[in-house]
PDB file of N, CA, C and O in Angstrom:
ATOM      1  N   MET A   1       0.845  -1.187   0.000  1.00  0.00           N
ATOM      2  CA  MET A   1       0.000   0.000   0.000  1.00  0.00           C
ATOM      3  C   MET A   1       0.892   1.253   0.000  1.00  0.00           C
ATOM      4  O   MET A   1       1.816   1.363   0.806  1.00  0.00           O
ATOM      5  N   THR A   2       0.616   2.154  -0.875  1.00  0.00           N
ATOM      6  CA  THR A   2       1.344   3.417  -0.919  1.00  0.00           C
ATOM      7  C   THR A   2       0.801   4.348   0.159  1.00  0.00           C
ATOM      8  O   THR A   2      -0.411   4.529   0.280  1.00  0.00           O
ATOM      9  N   THR A   3       1.695   4.932   0.934  1.00  0.00           N
ATOM     10  CA  THR A   3       1.278   5.854   1.984  1.00  0.00           C
ATOM     11  C   THR A   3       1.479   7.289   1.515  1.00  0.00           C
ATOM     12  O   THR A   3       2.573   7.667   1.096  1.00  0.00           O
ATOM     13  N   LEU A   4       0.435   8.072   1.586  1.00  0.00           N
ATOM     14  CA  LEU A   4       0.483   9.479   1.193  1.00  0.00           C
ATOM     15  C   LEU A   4       0.372  10.337   2.450  1.00  0.00           C
ATOM     16  O   LEU A   4      -0.528  10.136   3.265  1.00  0.00           O
ATOM     17  N   CYS A   5       1.268  11.275   2.603  1.00  0.00           N
ATOM     18  CA  CYS A   5       1.255  12.132   3.777  1.00  0.00           C
ATOM     19  C   CYS A   5      -0.043  12.941   3.884  1.00  0.00           C
ATOM     20  O   CYS A   5      -0.480  13.261   4.990  1.00  0.00           O
ATOM     21  N   ARG A   6      -0.648  13.267   2.766  1.00  0.00           N
ATOM     22  CA  ARG A   6      -1.897  14.043   2.823  1.00  0.00           C
ATOM     23  C   ARG A   6      -2.999  13.276   3.538  1.00  0.00           C
ATOM     24  O   ARG A   6      -3.949  13.881   4.034  1.00  0.00           O
ATOM     25  N   ASP A   7      -2.886  11.943   3.598  1.00  0.00           N
ATOM     26  CA  ASP A   7      -3.878  11.112   4.263  1.00  0.00           C
ATOM     27  C   ASP A   7      -3.418  10.643   5.632  1.00  0.00           C
ATOM     28  O   ASP A   7      -4.048   9.764   6.221  1.00  0.00           O
ATOM     29  N   CYS A   8      -2.332  11.209   6.155  1.00  0.00           N
ATOM     30  CA  CYS A   8      -1.759  10.777   7.436  1.00  0.00           C
ATOM     31  C   CYS A   8      -2.132  11.745   8.551  1.00  0.00           C
ATOM     32  O   CYS A   8      -2.107  12.962   8.370  1.00  0.00           O
ATOM     33  N   ASP A   9      -2.478  11.186   9.703  1.00  0.00           N
ATOM     34  CA  ASP A   9      -2.858  11.982  10.861  1.00  0.00           C
ATOM     35  C   ASP A   9      -1.655  12.593  11.574  1.00  0.00           C
ATOM     36  O   ASP A   9      -1.831  13.452  12.438  1.00  0.00           O
ATOM     37  N   LEU A  10      -0.448  12.176  11.237  1.00  0.00           N
ATOM     38  CA  LEU A  10       0.745  12.628  11.942  1.00  0.00           C
ATOM     39  C   LEU A  10       1.389  13.877  11.341  1.00  0.00           C
ATOM     40  O   LEU A  10       2.409  14.346  11.846  1.00  0.00           O
ATOM     41  N   VAL A  11       0.816  14.415  10.286  1.00  0.00           N
ATOM     42  CA  VAL A  11       1.317  15.694   9.750  1.00  0.00           C
ATOM     43  C   VAL A  11       0.944  16.776  10.758  1.00  0.00           C
ATOM     44  O   VAL A  11      -0.218  16.906  11.143  1.00  0.00           O
ATOM     45  N   HIS A  12       1.935  17.544  11.179  1.00  0.00           N
ATOM     46  CA  HIS A  12       1.680  18.590  12.176  1.00  0.00           C
ATOM     47  C   HIS A  12       0.644  19.571  11.630  1.00  0.00           C
ATOM     48  O   HIS A  12       0.813  20.092  10.528  1.00  0.00           O
ATOM     49  N   PRO A  13      -0.430  19.831  12.388  1.00  0.00           N
ATOM     50  CA  PRO A  13      -1.514  20.678  11.864  1.00  0.00           C
ATOM     51  C   PRO A  13      -1.083  22.097  11.491  1.00  0.00           C
ATOM     52  O   PRO A  13      -1.657  22.691  10.578  1.00  0.00           O
ATOM     53  N   ASP A  14      -0.088  22.648  12.177  1.00  0.00           N
ATOM     54  CA  ASP A  14       0.371  24.001  11.843  1.00  0.00           C
ATOM     55  C   ASP A  14       1.097  24.036  10.506  1.00  0.00           C
ATOM     56  O   ASP A  14       1.167  25.087   9.870  1.00  0.00           O
ATOM     57  N   THR A  15       1.640  22.900  10.071  1.00  0.00           N
ATOM     58  CA  THR A  15       2.356  22.885   8.804  1.00  0.00           C
ATOM     59  C   THR A  15       1.459  22.482   7.644  1.00  0.00           C
ATOM     60  O   THR A  15       1.770  22.783   6.491  1.00  0.00           O
ATOM     61  N   ARG A  16       0.359  21.811   7.925  1.00  0.00           N
ATOM     62  CA  ARG A  16      -0.541  21.337   6.865  1.00  0.00           C
ATOM     63  C   ARG A  16      -1.121  22.496   6.060  1.00  0.00           C
ATOM     64  O   ARG A  16      -1.506  22.308   4.906  1.00  0.00           O
ATOM     65  N   GLN A  17      -1.189  23.683   6.645  1.00  0.00           N
ATOM     66  CA  GLN A  17      -1.740  24.844   5.936  1.00  0.00           C
ATOM     67  C   GLN A  17      -0.767  25.408   4.894  1.00  0.00           C
ATOM     68  O   GLN A  17      -1.144  26.258   4.088  1.00  0.00           O
ATOM     69  N   HIS A  18       0.479  24.937   4.910  1.00  0.00           N
ATOM     70  CA  HIS A  18       1.498  25.383   3.958  1.00  0.00           C
ATOM     71  C   HIS A  18       1.622  24.384   2.805  1.00  0.00           C
ATOM     72  O   HIS A  18       0.910  23.381   2.759  1.00  0.00           O
ATOM     73  N   ALA A  19       2.513  24.667   1.901  1.00  0.00           N
ATOM     74  CA  ALA A  19       2.782  23.753   0.785  1.00  0.00           C
ATOM     75  C   ALA A  19       3.298  22.423   1.341  1.00  0.00           C
ATOM     76  O   ALA A  19       3.986  22.414   2.361  1.00  0.00           O
ATOM     77  N   PRO A  20       2.976  21.292   0.682  1.00  0.00           N
ATOM     78  CA  PRO A  20       3.370  19.975   1.199  1.00  0.00           C
ATOM     79  C   PRO A  20       4.862  19.794   1.461  1.00  0.00           C
ATOM     80  O   PRO A  20       5.232  19.023   2.347  1.00  0.00           O
ATOM     81  N   TYR A  21       5.726  20.479   0.720  1.00  0.00           N
ATOM     82  CA  TYR A  21       7.161  20.306   0.963  1.00  0.00           C
ATOM     83  C   TYR A  21       7.575  20.862   2.331  1.00  0.00           C
ATOM     84  O   TYR A  21       8.692  20.606   2.781  1.00  0.00           O
ATOM     85  N   ARG A  22       6.702  21.610   2.993  1.00  0.00           N
ATOM     86  CA  ARG A  22       7.004  22.183   4.309  1.00  0.00           C
ATOM     87  C   ARG A  22       6.368  21.401   5.459  1.00  0.00           C
ATOM     88  O   ARG A  22       6.580  21.741   6.623  1.00  0.00           O
ATOM     89  N   TRP A  23       5.597  20.364   5.154  1.00  0.00           N
ATOM     90  CA  TRP A  23       4.929  19.596   6.203  1.00  0.00           C
ATOM     91  C   TRP A  23       5.945  18.899   7.088  1.00  0.00           C
ATOM     92  O   TRP A  23       7.015  18.502   6.626  1.00  0.00           O
ATOM     93  N   ARG A  24       5.605  18.748   8.376  1.00  0.00           N
ATOM     94  CA  ARG A  24       6.478  18.099   9.358  1.00  0.00           C
ATOM     95  C   ARG A  24       5.742  16.930  10.003  1.00  0.00           C
ATOM     96  O   ARG A  24       4.541  17.001  10.261  1.00  0.00           O
ATOM     97  N   CYS A  25       6.477  15.861  10.256  1.00  0.00           N
ATOM     98  CA  CYS A  25       5.918  14.612  10.785  1.00  0.00           C
ATOM     99  C   CYS A  25       6.090  14.544  12.297  1.00  0.00           C
ATOM    100  O   CYS A  25       7.215  14.561  12.797  1.00  0.00           O
ATOM    101  N   MET A  26       4.981  14.466  13.024  1.00  0.00           N
ATOM    102  CA  MET A  26       5.029  14.442  14.483  1.00  0.00           C
ATOM    103  C   MET A  26       5.593  13.131  15.032  1.00  0.00           C
ATOM    104  O   MET A  26       5.900  13.062  16.222  1.00  0.00           O
ATOM    105  N   ALA A  27       5.736  12.109  14.224  1.00  0.00           N
ATOM    106  CA  ALA A  27       6.312  10.837  14.669  1.00  0.00           C
ATOM    107  C   ALA A  27       7.835  10.874  14.648  1.00  0.00           C
ATOM    108  O   ALA A  27       8.483   9.928  15.097  1.00  0.00           O
ATOM    109  N   ASN A  28       8.412  11.952  14.134  1.00  0.00           N
ATOM    110  CA  ASN A  28       9.864  12.037  13.972  1.00  0.00           C
ATOM    111  C   ASN A  28      10.423  13.338  14.537  1.00  0.00           C
ATOM    112  O   ASN A  28      10.722  14.266  13.786  1.00  0.00           O
ATOM    113  N   PRO A  29      10.564  13.406  15.867  1.00  0.00           N
ATOM    114  CA  PRO A  29      11.118  14.623  16.477  1.00  0.00           C
ATOM    115  C   PRO A  29      12.539  14.886  15.991  1.00  0.00           C
ATOM    116  O   PRO A  29      13.319  13.958  15.777  1.00  0.00           O
ATOM    117  N   ALA A  30      12.852  16.137  15.824  1.00  0.00           N
ATOM    118  CA  ALA A  30      14.190  16.533  15.372  1.00  0.00           C
ATOM    119  C   ALA A  30      15.044  16.884  16.576  1.00  0.00           C
ATOM    120  O   ALA A  30      14.662  17.710  17.405  1.00  0.00           O
ATOM    121  N   GLU A  31      16.193  16.254  16.662  1.00  0.00           N
ATOM    122  CA  GLU A  31      17.181  16.608  17.685  1.00  0.00           C
ATOM    123  C   GLU A  31      17.837  17.917  17.257  1.00  0.00           C
ATOM    124  O   GLU A  31      17.819  18.255  16.074  1.00  0.00           O
ATOM    125  N   PRO A  32      18.413  18.655  18.195  1.00  0.00           N
ATOM    126  CA  PRO A  32      19.131  19.869  17.789  1.00  0.00           C
ATOM    127  C   PRO A  32      20.182  19.538  16.729  1.00  0.00           C
ATOM    128  O   PRO A  32      20.963  18.601  16.896  1.00  0.00           O
ATOM    129  N   PHE A  33      20.198  20.310  15.640  1.00  0.00           N
ATOM    130  CA  PHE A  33      21.179  20.035  14.585  1.00  0.00           C
ATOM    131  C   PHE A  33      21.664  21.311  13.919  1.00  0.00           C
ATOM    132  O   PHE A  33      21.783  21.377  12.696  1.00  0.00           O
ATOM    133  N   GLY A  34      21.942  22.318  14.724  1.00  0.00           N
ATOM    134  CA  GLY A  34      22.404  23.592  14.186  1.00  0.00           C
ATOM    135  C   GLY A  34      23.889  23.652  13.894  1.00  0.00           C
ATOM    136  O   GLY A  34      24.390  24.670  13.416  1.00  0.00           O
ATOM    137  N   GLY A  35      24.605  22.555  14.182  1.00  0.00           N
ATOM    138  CA  GLY A  35      26.039  22.546  13.904  1.00  0.00           C
ATOM    139  C   GLY A  35      26.776  23.559  14.761  1.00  0.00           C
ATOM    140  O   GLY A  35      26.386  23.825  15.898  1.00  0.00           O
ATOM    141  N   PHE A  36      27.839  24.120  14.213  1.00  0.00           N
ATOM    142  CA  PHE A  36      28.649  25.068  14.970  1.00  0.00           C
ATOM    143  C   PHE A  36      28.085  26.486  14.945  1.00  0.00           C
ATOM    144  O   PHE A  36      28.590  27.357  15.654  1.00  0.00           O
ATOM    145  N   VAL A  37      27.067  26.731  14.159  1.00  0.00           N
ATOM    146  CA  VAL A  37      26.442  28.049  14.135  1.00  0.00           C
ATOM    147  C   VAL A  37      25.578  28.226  15.378  1.00  0.00           C
ATOM    148  O   VAL A  37      25.711  29.220  16.091  1.00  0.00           O
ATOM    149  N   ASP A  38      24.689  27.261  15.641  1.00  0.00           N
ATOM    150  CA  ASP A  38      23.848  27.259  16.838  1.00  0.00           C
ATOM    151  C   ASP A  38      23.513  25.806  17.159  1.00  0.00           C
ATOM    152  O   ASP A  38      22.536  25.272  16.634  1.00  0.00           O
ATOM    153  N   PRO A  39      24.304  25.159  18.009  1.00  0.00           N
ATOM    154  CA  PRO A  39      24.132  23.728  18.257  1.00  0.00           C
ATOM    155  C   PRO A  39      22.794  23.353  18.871  1.00  0.00           C
ATOM    156  O   PRO A  39      22.439  22.174  18.868  1.00  0.00           O
ATOM    157  N   ASP A  40      22.047  24.296  19.392  1.00  0.00           N
ATOM    158  CA  ASP A  40      20.748  24.002  20.001  1.00  0.00           C
ATOM    159  C   ASP A  40      19.577  24.221  19.052  1.00  0.00           C
ATOM    160  O   ASP A  40      18.428  24.001  19.436  1.00  0.00           O
ATOM    161  N   TRP A  41      19.845  24.649  17.818  1.00  0.00           N
ATOM    162  CA  TRP A  41      18.769  24.977  16.894  1.00  0.00           C
ATOM    163  C   TRP A  41      18.005  23.734  16.454  1.00  0.00           C
ATOM    164  O   TRP A  41      18.592  22.695  16.150  1.00  0.00           O
ATOM    165  N   ARG A  42      16.672  23.868  16.428  1.00  0.00           N
ATOM    166  CA  ARG A  42      15.785  22.839  15.872  1.00  0.00           C
ATOM    167  C   ARG A  42      14.732  23.565  15.057  1.00  0.00           C
ATOM    168  O   ARG A  42      14.436  24.729  15.326  1.00  0.00           O
ATOM    169  N   PRO A  43      14.160  22.890  14.059  1.00  0.00           N
ATOM    170  CA  PRO A  43      13.114  23.541  13.271  1.00  0.00           C
ATOM    171  C   PRO A  43      11.874  23.778  14.127  1.00  0.00           C
ATOM    172  O   PRO A  43      11.725  23.188  15.197  1.00  0.00           O
ATOM    173  N   SER A  44      11.014  24.621  13.662  1.00  0.00           N
ATOM    174  CA  SER A  44       9.765  24.890  14.367  1.00  0.00           C
ATOM    175  C   SER A  44       8.598  24.603  13.433  1.00  0.00           C
ATOM    176  O   SER A  44       8.490  25.215  12.370  1.00  0.00           O
ATOM    177  N   PRO A  45       7.730  23.685  13.817  1.00  0.00           N
ATOM    178  CA  PRO A  45       7.751  22.792  14.969  1.00  0.00           C
ATOM    179  C   PRO A  45       8.915  21.801  14.871  1.00  0.00           C
ATOM    180  O   PRO A  45       9.411  21.527  13.778  1.00  0.00           O
ATOM    181  N   PRO A  46       9.351  21.265  16.023  1.00  0.00           N
ATOM    182  CA  PRO A  46      10.596  20.488  16.074  1.00  0.00           C
ATOM    183  C   PRO A  46      10.488  19.047  15.566  1.00  0.00           C
ATOM    184  O   PRO A  46      10.753  18.096  16.300  1.00  0.00           O
ATOM    185  N   TYR A  47      10.097  18.907  14.312  1.00  0.00           N
ATOM    186  CA  TYR A  47       9.960  17.586  13.692  1.00  0.00           C
ATOM    187  C   TYR A  47      10.645  17.597  12.327  1.00  0.00           C
ATOM    188  O   TYR A  47      10.844  18.651  11.724  1.00  0.00           O
ATOM    189  N   HIS A  48      10.999  16.408  11.856  1.00  0.00           N
ATOM    190  CA  HIS A  48      11.602  16.297  10.528  1.00  0.00           C
ATOM    191  C   HIS A  48      10.541  16.467   9.444  1.00  0.00           C
ATOM    192  O   HIS A  48       9.355  16.242   9.686  1.00  0.00           O
ATOM    193  N   GLU A  49      10.971  16.862   8.259  1.00  0.00           N
ATOM    194  CA  GLU A  49      10.052  17.065   7.140  1.00  0.00           C
ATOM    195  C   GLU A  49       9.482  15.734   6.670  1.00  0.00           C
ATOM    196  O   GLU A  49      10.193  14.732   6.592  1.00  0.00           O
ATOM    197  N   CYS A  50       8.204  15.737   6.361  1.00  0.00           N
ATOM    198  CA  CYS A  50       7.536  14.531   5.867  1.00  0.00           C
ATOM    199  C   CYS A  50       8.219  13.995   4.614  1.00  0.00           C
ATOM    200  O   CYS A  50       8.355  12.783   4.447  1.00  0.00           O
ATOM    201  N   LYS A  51       8.649  14.896   3.735  1.00  0.00           N
ATOM    202  CA  LYS A  51       9.257  14.475   2.466  1.00  0.00           C
ATOM    203  C   LYS A  51      10.549  13.706   2.688  1.00  0.00           C
ATOM    204  O   LYS A  51      10.955  12.938   1.816  1.00  0.00           O
ATOM    205  N   ARG A  52      11.204  13.886   3.821  1.00  0.00           N
ATOM    206  CA  ARG A  52      12.437  13.154   4.117  1.00  0.00           C
ATOM    207  C   ARG A  52      12.155  11.837   4.833  1.00  0.00           C
ATOM    208  O   ARG A  52      13.016  10.958   4.872  1.00  0.00           O
ATOM    209  N   ILE A  53      10.975  11.694   5.390  1.00  0.00           N
ATOM    210  CA  ILE A  53      10.607  10.471   6.112  1.00  0.00           C
ATOM    211  C   ILE A  53       9.931   9.479   5.168  1.00  0.00           C
ATOM    212  O   ILE A  53      10.272   8.296   5.154  1.00  0.00           O
ATOM    213  N   ASN A  54       8.984   9.960   4.391  1.00  0.00           N
ATOM    214  CA  ASN A  54       8.199   9.096   3.497  1.00  0.00           C
ATOM    215  C   ASN A  54       8.785   9.147   2.085  1.00  0.00           C
ATOM    216  O   ASN A  54       8.140   9.619   1.149  1.00  0.00           O
ATOM    217  N   LEU A  55      10.004   8.658   1.950  1.00  0.00           N
ATOM    218  CA  LEU A  55      10.721   8.764   0.675  1.00  0.00           C
ATOM    219  C   LEU A  55      10.131   7.923  -0.441  1.00  0.00           C
ATOM    220  O   LEU A  55      10.033   8.383  -1.579  1.00  0.00           O
ATOM    221  N   ASP A  56       9.737   6.699  -0.130  1.00  0.00           N
ATOM    222  CA  ASP A  56       9.302   5.780  -1.181  1.00  0.00           C
ATOM    223  C   ASP A  56       7.821   5.425  -1.104  1.00  0.00           C
ATOM    224  O   ASP A  56       7.380   4.472  -1.746  1.00  0.00           O
ATOM    225  N   GLY A  57       7.048   6.181  -0.324  1.00  0.00           N
ATOM    226  CA  GLY A  57       5.612   5.917  -0.216  1.00  0.00           C
ATOM    227  C   GLY A  57       5.289   4.702   0.631  1.00  0.00           C
ATOM    228  O   GLY A  57       4.220   4.108   0.493  1.00  0.00           O
ATOM    229  N   ASP A  58       6.220   4.329   1.514  1.00  0.00           N
ATOM    230  CA  ASP A  58       6.022   3.184   2.398  1.00  0.00           C
ATOM    231  C   ASP A  58       6.445   3.583   3.810  1.00  0.00           C
ATOM    232  O   ASP A  58       7.329   2.961   4.398  1.00  0.00           O
ATOM    233  N   CYS A  59       5.816   4.613   4.343  1.00  0.00           N
ATOM    234  CA  CYS A  59       6.187   5.171   5.645  1.00  0.00           C
ATOM    235  C   CYS A  59       5.775   4.224   6.778  1.00  0.00           C
ATOM    236  O   CYS A  59       4.614   3.823   6.853  1.00  0.00           O
ATOM    237  N   PRO A  60       6.716   3.865   7.658  1.00  0.00           N
ATOM    238  CA  PRO A  60       6.393   2.967   8.759  1.00  0.00           C
ATOM    239  C   PRO A  60       5.529   3.615   9.832  1.00  0.00           C
ATOM    240  O   PRO A  60       4.917   2.912  10.636  1.00  0.00           O
ATOM    241  N   ASP A  61       5.469   4.944   9.858  1.00  0.00           N
ATOM    242  CA  ASP A  61       4.707   5.656  10.886  1.00  0.00           C
ATOM    243  C   ASP A  61       3.336   6.129  10.413  1.00  0.00           C
ATOM    244  O   ASP A  61       2.587   6.729  11.184  1.00  0.00           O
ATOM    245  N   TRP A  62       3.004   5.863   9.155  1.00  0.00           N
ATOM    246  CA  TRP A  62       1.763   6.365   8.575  1.00  0.00           C
ATOM    247  C   TRP A  62       0.557   5.920   9.398  1.00  0.00           C
ATOM    248  O   TRP A  62       0.422   4.747   9.746  1.00  0.00           O
ATOM    249  N   THR A  63      -0.319   6.886   9.702  1.00  0.00           N
ATOM    250  CA  THR A  63      -1.530   6.649  10.480  1.00  0.00           C
ATOM    251  C   THR A  63      -2.687   7.293   9.730  1.00  0.00           C
ATOM    252  O   THR A  63      -2.586   8.459   9.351  1.00  0.00           O
ATOM    253  N   PRO A  64      -3.788   6.569   9.502  1.00  0.00           N
ATOM    254  CA  PRO A  64      -4.910   7.161   8.767  1.00  0.00           C
ATOM    255  C   PRO A  64      -5.378   8.459   9.415  1.00  0.00           C
ATOM    256  O   PRO A  64      -5.494   8.558  10.637  1.00  0.00           O
ATOM    257  N   ARG A  65      -5.638   9.427   8.589  1.00  0.00           N
ATOM    258  CA  ARG A  65      -6.072  10.742   9.073  1.00  0.00           C
ATOM    259  C   ARG A  65      -7.474  10.673   9.648  1.00  0.00           C
ATOM    260  O   ARG A  65      -8.393  10.139   9.027  1.00  0.00           O
ATOM    261  N   ARG A  66      -7.620  11.219  10.838  1.00  0.00           N
ATOM    262  CA  ARG A  66      -8.941  11.315  11.467  1.00  0.00           C
ATOM    263  C   ARG A  66      -9.601  12.599  10.995  1.00  0.00           C
ATOM    264  O   ARG A  66      -8.988  13.667  11.002  1.00  0.00           O
ATOM    265  N   MET A  67     -10.837  12.485  10.590  1.00  0.00           N
ATOM    266  CA  MET A  67     -11.565  13.652  10.131  1.00  0.00           C
ATOM    267  C   MET A  67     -12.597  14.041  11.188  1.00  0.00           C
ATOM    268  O   MET A  67     -13.172  13.163  11.832  1.00  0.00           O
ATOM    269  N   PRO A  68     -12.841  15.333  11.378  1.00  0.00           N
ATOM    270  CA  PRO A  68     -13.843  15.742  12.356  1.00  0.00           C
ATOM    271  C   PRO A  68     -15.217  15.238  11.931  1.00  0.00           C
ATOM    272  O   PRO A  68     -15.542  15.184  10.745  1.00  0.00           O
ATOM    273  N   LYS A  69     -16.009  14.874  12.924  1.00  0.00           N
ATOM    274  CA  LYS A  69     -17.365  14.418  12.639  1.00  0.00           C
ATOM    275  C   LYS A  69     -18.195  15.590  12.154  1.00  0.00           C
ATOM    276  O   LYS A  69     -18.046  16.717  12.625  1.00  0.00           O
ATOM    277  N   GLU A  70     -19.074  15.303  11.204  1.00  0.00           N
ATOM    278  CA  GLU A  70     -19.973  16.327  10.669  1.00  0.00           C
ATOM    279  C   GLU A  70     -20.968  16.741  11.751  1.00  0.00           C
ATOM    280  O   GLU A  70     -21.467  15.901  12.499  1.00  0.00           O
ATOM    281  N   ALA A  71     -21.247  18.016  11.825  1.00  0.00           N
ATOM    282  CA  ALA A  71     -22.259  18.482  12.781  1.00  0.00           C
ATOM    283  C   ALA A  71     -23.631  18.048  12.294  1.00  0.00           C
ATOM    284  O   ALA A  71     -23.972  18.240  11.127  1.00  0.00           O
ATOM    285  N   SER A  72     -24.389  17.482  13.160  1.00  0.00           N
ATOM    286  CA  SER A  72     -25.718  17.022  12.760  1.00  0.00           C
ATOM    287  C   SER A  72     -26.717  18.172  12.834  1.00  0.00           C
ATOM    288  O   SER A  72     -26.534  19.124  13.592  1.00  0.00           O
ATOM    289  N   ASP A  73     -27.761  18.070  12.045  1.00  0.00           N
ATOM    290  CA  ASP A  73     -28.780  19.118  11.991  1.00  0.00           C
ATOM    291  C   ASP A  73     -29.977  18.763  12.877  1.00  0.00           C
ATOM    292  O   ASP A  73     -31.101  19.165  12.576  1.00  0.00           O
ATOM    293  N   ASP A  74     -29.755  18.024  13.956  1.00  0.00           N
ATOM    294  CA  ASP A  74     -30.871  17.603  14.823  1.00  0.00           C
ATOM    295  C   ASP A  74     -31.538  18.759  15.490  1.00  0.00           C
ATOM    296  O   ASP A  74     -32.490  18.569  16.248  1.00  0.00           O
TER     297      ASP A  74
END
């Protein structure tokens, strides 16, 4: 089964409003990796990019996206 990040519940909601190349995966926290410029730097939100995690469409962390329930007209 091919896993698409657009259908995954683990895409950080603050990044989903941006272009897909900017989405971040909440299953993959980013350790500080600022090198010698700022060794404590991490991206915001502090997760790795989805495009780097789901390289071949077979993401081990993929979780079906939960959709909000429709409001009933009762």
